[in-house]
Structure formats: structure tokens, C-alpha cells
KETOR-141222 format. One record per residue: z, x, y of N, C-alpha, C in turn; residue in three letters. Coordinates in steps of 0.05 Angstrom, whole numbers, padded with zeros to 5 digits, always signed. Layout:
<recs>
ZXYZXYZXYala/...
</recs>
This chain:
<recs>
+00844-00375-00696+00843-00346-00693+00828-00337-00669leu/+00808-00352-00660+00793-00345-00636+00811-00344-00612asp/+00830-00363-00610+00849-00363-00588+00868-00340-00589leu/+00877-00334-00613+00895-00311-00617+00882-00284-00610leu/+00856-00282-00616+00842-00257-00610+00842-00251-00581lys/+00843-00271-00564+00845-00267-00535+00873-00258-00526lys/+00893-00263-00543+00920-00256-00535+00931-00230-00547glu/+00919-00220-00569+00930-00196-00581+00925-00172-00563val/+00944-00153-00564+00942-00129-00547+00929-00107-00563gln/+00912-00091-00549+00901-00068-00561+00923-00048-00566glu/+00919-00030-00586+00940-00011-00593+00944+00010-00570pro/+00968+00022-00570+00973+00043-00551+00960+00068-00561asp/+00952+00085-00542+00939+00111-00550+00954+00134-00537tyr/+00958+00155-00552+00971+00179-00542+00954+00203-00549tyr/+00952+00221-00530+00936+00245-00536+00911+00246-00520gly/+00894+00266-00526+00869+00270-00513+00849+00248-00519ser/+00835+00239-00499+00815+00218-00504+00791+00228-00520asn/+00789+00254-00523+00767+00266-00538+00778+00280-00563ser/+00799+00269-00575+00812+00281-00598+00793+00282-00622ala/+00794+00305-00636+00778+00307-00661+00791+00292-00684glu/+00818+00291-00684+00832+00277-00705+00849+00255-00692thr/+00847+00231-00703+00863+00208-00693+00881+00198-00715val/+00907+00199-00710+00927+00187-00729+00929+00157-00723leu/+00930+00141-00743+00931+00112-00739+00955+00101-00754ile/+00972+00086-00739+00995+00073-00751+01003+00048-00736gly/+01026+00037-00743+01034+00012-00729+01065+00011-00729trp/+01075-00005-00711+01103-00012-00710+01121+00013-00706gly/+01140+00016-00725+01160+00036-00723+01149+00065-00725ser/+01124+00068-00731+01112+00095-00733+01107+00107-00705met/+01111+00091-00685+01104+00100-00657+01118+00127-00650lys/+01143+00129-00653+01158+00153-00645+01149+00178-00661gly/+01146+00174-00687+01138+00197-00704+01110+00206-00698ala/+01092+00187-00692+01064+00194-00686+01062+00207-00658leu/+01078+00198-00639+01078+00212-00613+01088+00241-00616lys/+01109+00245-00632+01119+00272-00637+01098+00289-00651asp/+01084+00278-00670+01064+00293-00685+01041+00301-00666ala/+01033+00283-00648+01012+00289-00629+01020+00312-00611val/+01045+00311-00601+01055+00332-00583+01056+00359-00597asp/+01067+00359-00621+01070+00384-00637+01042+00396-00644leu/+01025+00379-00654+00998+00389-00662+00981+00399-00639leu/+00983+00385-00616+00968+00393-00593+00979+00419-00581asn/+01005+00423-00583+01017+00449-00574+01007+00472-00591lys/+01000+00466-00616+00989+00487-00634+00960+00491-00630glu/+00948+00477-00611+00920+00481-00604+00901+00463-00618gly/+00911+00443-00633+00894+00424-00646+00887+00401-00627arg/+00867+00386-00634+00857+00364-00617+00864+00338-00631ser/+00887+00326-00624+00898+00304-00639+00906+00281-00620val/+00902+00257-00629+00911+00233-00615+00923+00214-00635gly/+00936+00193-00625+00948+00173-00643+00943+00145-00631ala/+00934+00128-00648+00929+00100-00642+00951+00084-00656leu/+00968+00070-00640+00991+00057-00652+00990+00027-00646val/+00986+00012-00668+00983-00017-00665+01011-00031-00663phe/+01012-00051-00646+01035-00069-00644+01027-00095-00658gly/+01005-00107-00647+00993-00131-00659+00973-00121-00681asp/+00975-00134-00704+00956-00126-00725+00940-00149-00737ile/+00946-00174-00730+00930-00196-00739+00930-00219-00720phe/+00907-00227-00711+00881-00215-00716+00880-00187-00705pro/+00866-00170-00719+00865-00141-00712+00850-00136-00686leu/+00864-00124-00666+00849-00116-00642+00831-00092-00649pro/+00805-00094-00642+00786-00075-00652+00773-00056-00632glu/+00776-00062-00606+00761-00048-00585+00767-00018-00586lys/+00792-00010-00583+00799+00018-00582+00794+00031-00609lys/+00800+00017-00631+00796+00028-00658+00767+00035-00662leu/+00749+00017-00655+00720+00022-00659+00711+00045-00641arg/+00722+00047-00617+00714+00069-00599+00722+00096-00611ser/+00747+00099-00619+00756+00124-00630+00744+00130-00658phe/+00737+00110-00673+00724+00114-00699+00697+00126-00696ala/+00684+00121-00673+00657+00133-00669+00658+00161-00657thr/+00680+00168-00644+00681+00194-00630+00698+00215-00645thr/+00718+00206-00660+00735+00226-00675+00721+00236-00700ala/+00727+00260-00707+00716+00272-00732+00732+00262-00756lys/+00758+00256-00752+00774+00248-00774+00794+00227-00766lys/+00797+00206-00782+00817+00185-00779+00837+00188-00801leu/+00863+00189-00794+00884+00192-00814+00904+00169-00811ile/+00906+00154-00832+00925+00131-00833+00953+00142-00840asn/+00973+00134-00824+01001+00142-00829+01018+00117-00832val/+01029+00113-00855+01045+00088-00860+01070+00093-00877glu/+01088+00075-00874+01113+00075-00889+01112+00054-00912met/+01092+00056-00929+01090+00039-00952+01072+00052-00973asn/+01073+00042-00997+01059+00054-01020+01029+00049-01021tyr/+01021+00026-01010+00993+00017-01014+00975+00021-00991thr/+00984+00031-00968+00967+00034-00945+00956+00008-00934gly/+00975-00010-00928+00968-00037-00920+00951-00038-00894gln/+00958-00022-00874+00942-00023-00850+00914-00012-00854leu/+00911+00009-00869+00885+00020-00875+00868-00001-00889ala/+00880-00015-00907+00865-00036-00922+00857-00059-00903arg/+00875-00067-00885+00868-00088-00866+00846-00079-00848leu/+00847-00054-00838+00826-00043-00821+00799-00043-00835ile/+00799-00034-00860+00774-00034-00876+00763-00062-00880arg/+00781-00082-00886+00772-00109-00891+00761-00122-00866met/+00774-00117-00843+00766-00130-00818+00743-00116-00804glu/+00740-00090-00807+00721-00075-00791+00701-00059-00807thr/+00707-00053-00832+00690-00036-00849+00695-00006-00843gly/+00715+00000-00826+00722+00028-00820+00740+00038-00841ile/+00733+00061-00854+00749+00074-00874+00764+00097-00862asp/+00789+00101-00871+00804+00125-00863+00794+00149-00879met/+00795+00172-00867+00787+00196-00881+00810+00206-00898asp/+00834+00202-00890+00858+00210-00905+00881+00190-00900glu/+00901+00191-00917+00925+00175-00912+00950+00192-00917ser/+00970+00187-00901+00997+00199-00905+01015+00174-00910ile/+01024+00171-00935+01041+00148-00942+01068+00158-00950leu/+01089+00147-00938+01116+00153-00945+01130+00127-00952lys/+01142+00127-00976+01153+00102-00986+01180+00106-01000phe/+01195+00126-00991+01221+00131-01004+01244+00119-00989asp/+01238+00104-00967+01260+00091-00952+01271+00109-00930gly/+01263+00134-00929+01273+00151-00908+01252+00152-00885arg/+01263+00158-00861+01247+00159-00837+01227+00182-00838gln/+01203+00177-00829+01182+00198-00826+01189+00215-00802leu/+01190+00241-00805+01198+00258-00783+01180+00283-00784asn/+01167+00289-00762+01150+00312-00760+01163+00336-00747phe/+01188+00334-00739+01202+00356-00727+01217+00372-00747arg/
</recs>
């Protein structure tokens, strides 16, 4: 795992670097989260999104940075149990403030 930790890529980040709220997701959530950031910021909110590609071993640098500066972390996933939020909590001790979980098989769409 130590060798893999050197190879994993940090998640992509979209939005203001000083966002008050950071949405966190992975994989296919990328497009929906980018849309949500654009829409919410146009409404005057301060939102960013951290989107993981690699999740194990979990890249932690950006996550830890935003966890200390954002007022709220919101997990957004397409499953019933919040698997990414659980992995983040297990690996880092960082808890999400809220979760948006969709598990009906339909695409998450913010538009």
C-alpha cells in the first residue's frame, strides 16, 4: 500500500478555493457535481466539489485541506449506504456533515 499511495491521484476540485460548502463524490458523480457547483454558485452560494477518481488507498491531501477550511462537507453518492463517506471516516476520521444518497438506479441530475 505504501507504493500505491505514491501513485494515487488527488481528487479533482471544482469551484472556489474558499468554498463554504464542499460536495464530495467519486467516479460518475463528476458531471452532476460540476453542474451543481455551477448552479449553486450562480445563485450566490459558496460551493465547491471534490471528485475522487482513485479511492483506495484514499488520497488525503486535498480532502484534509478542504475539511479544515469548509464550513460544511456534503457526501453525494449513488448508493444506499454512503460507501465513500464511510471509507473517508475509516481512513481519516473526517465525518461528513450531510449526505445526499440516490439509489433508485436513475441518474442524479441537478438541472
